[in-house]
C-alpha positions as CSV (number, residue, x, y, z in Angstrom):
1,M,11.0,-6.0,-14.1
2,K,12.6,-3.0,-11.9
3,K,15.2,-2.8,-9.0
4,I,14.5,-0.1,-6.6
5,E,17.2,0.8,-4.1
6,A,16.7,3.4,-1.8
7,I,19.2,5.1,0.9
8,L,17.5,6.6,3.9
9,R,17.6,7.7,7.6
10,P,17.5,4.7,10.1
11,E,14.7,6.4,11.8
12,R,12.5,6.7,8.6
13,L,12.6,3.1,8.1
14,Q,9.3,2.0,9.8
15,E,7.3,4.6,8.4
16,T,8.6,3.6,5.1
17,I,7.7,0.3,5.4
18,K,4.3,1.3,6.5
19,A,3.9,3.2,3.2
20,L,5.1,0.5,0.9
21,D,2.8,-1.7,2.9
22,E,-0.2,0.5,2.2
23,I,0.7,0.4,-1.8
24,G,0.8,-3.4,-1.8
25,V,4.9,-4.1,-1.8
26,T,5.8,-6.4,0.6
27,G,8.7,-7.7,-0.4
28,F,11.9,-6.0,0.1
29,T,15.5,-6.3,1.5
30,V,16.6,-4.2,4.4
31,T,20.7,-3.7,5.1
32,Q,22.4,-1.5,7.2
33,V,24.9,0.7,5.4
34,V,27.5,3.7,6.0
35,G,27.9,6.2,3.5
36,R,28.7,10.1,3.1
37,G,26.8,12.4,0.8
38,I,25.5,16.2,1.3
39,Q,25.1,15.6,4.9
40,K,27.6,17.3,6.7
41,D,30.3,15.7,8.9
42,S,29.4,15.6,12.9
43,M,31.7,15.4,16.1
44,G,30.9,12.7,18.4
45,V,32.5,12.1,21.9
46,Y,33.7,8.5,22.8
47,R,35.3,8.1,26.4
48,G,36.0,11.6,26.8
49,Q,37.5,12.3,23.0
50,N,36.0,14.3,20.1
51,Y,36.2,12.6,16.7
52,K,34.8,13.7,13.6
53,V,32.0,11.5,11.8
54,S,32.5,11.7,8.1
55,L,30.3,8.4,7.2
56,H,26.7,8.2,8.5
57,P,24.6,5.3,9.5
58,K,21.5,4.7,6.8
59,V,19.5,1.7,5.5
60,K,19.1,0.5,1.9
61,L,16.0,-0.8,0.8
62,K,16.0,-3.2,-2.3
63,I,13.0,-4.1,-3.8
64,I,12.3,-6.0,-7.2
65,L,8.8,-5.0,-8.7
66,S,6.9,-4.7,-12.1
67,D,7.7,-1.9,-14.2
68,Y,3.9,-0.3,-13.5
69,M,4.8,-0.3,-9.9
70,V,7.9,2.0,-9.8
71,Q,6.5,5.5,-10.0
72,K,3.9,4.5,-7.3
73,T,6.5,3.1,-5.0
74,V,9.2,5.7,-5.4
75,Q,6.5,8.4,-4.6
76,A,5.3,6.4,-1.4
77,I,9.4,6.1,-0.2
78,I,9.8,10.2,-0.7
79,K,6.6,10.6,1.0
80,A,7.6,8.3,3.7
81,A,11.3,9.3,4.1
82,Q,11.6,12.8,3.3
83,T,12.5,15.2,6.3
84,G,13.4,18.2,3.9
85,E,17.0,18.1,5.4
86,G,20.4,17.2,3.9
87,G,20.7,13.7,4.1
88,D,17.4,12.3,3.7
89,G,18.9,9.9,1.0
90,K,18.4,8.5,-2.5
91,I,16.6,6.1,-4.8
92,F,18.1,4.5,-7.6
93,V,15.8,2.6,-10.5
94,S,17.5,-0.1,-12.8
95,A,16.2,-2.6,-15.0
96,L,16.4,-6.2,-14.1
97,E,16.5,-8.7,-17.2
98,E,15.9,-12.1,-14.6
99,A,15.1,-13.4,-11.4
100,Y,15.7,-17.3,-10.6
101,N,13.6,-18.9,-8.0
102,I,16.0,-20.8,-5.8
103,R,14.0,-23.6,-4.3
104,T,12.8,-24.6,-8.2
105,G,15.9,-23.3,-10.5
106,L,13.3,-21.7,-12.8
107,V,13.0,-17.8,-14.1
108,D,10.8,-16.2,-11.2
109,D,8.0,-14.7,-12.9
110,S,6.0,-14.7,-9.8
111,I,6.4,-10.8,-9.1
112,D,4.5,-9.9,-12.6
113,E,1.8,-12.6,-12.2
114,L,0.8,-11.3,-8.7
115,N,0.9,-8.0,-10.0
116,Q,-1.5,-8.9,-13.0
117,K,-3.8,-10.7,-10.5
118,E,-4.0,-7.5,-8.7
119,E,-4.9,-5.6,-11.8
120,N,-7.7,-7.9,-13.0
């Protein structure tokens, strides 16, 4: 199993969800985050006062899936989220040793079982 964490522009989230759905990835978690990378600082105005925005709003997608789905999923995210400008985001892929089902308390192999059924 692998964990994909993708940080992207909030305005590209719906398009990314649609792309994931098209390849059969339906389970994920979305959180709102702020961060800083290559994207330049910008200026904002609040009640007539200028201020510098150095942390930019982003969304973070967490997806747990089988190894064989990783490249397909990464490519779908890139295609949907890419604007070609600085600040498009990053994708991180890491190994995941185990997952547990809270309801049953057992090791959760359902991700691999579902993917194996799709192969057959």
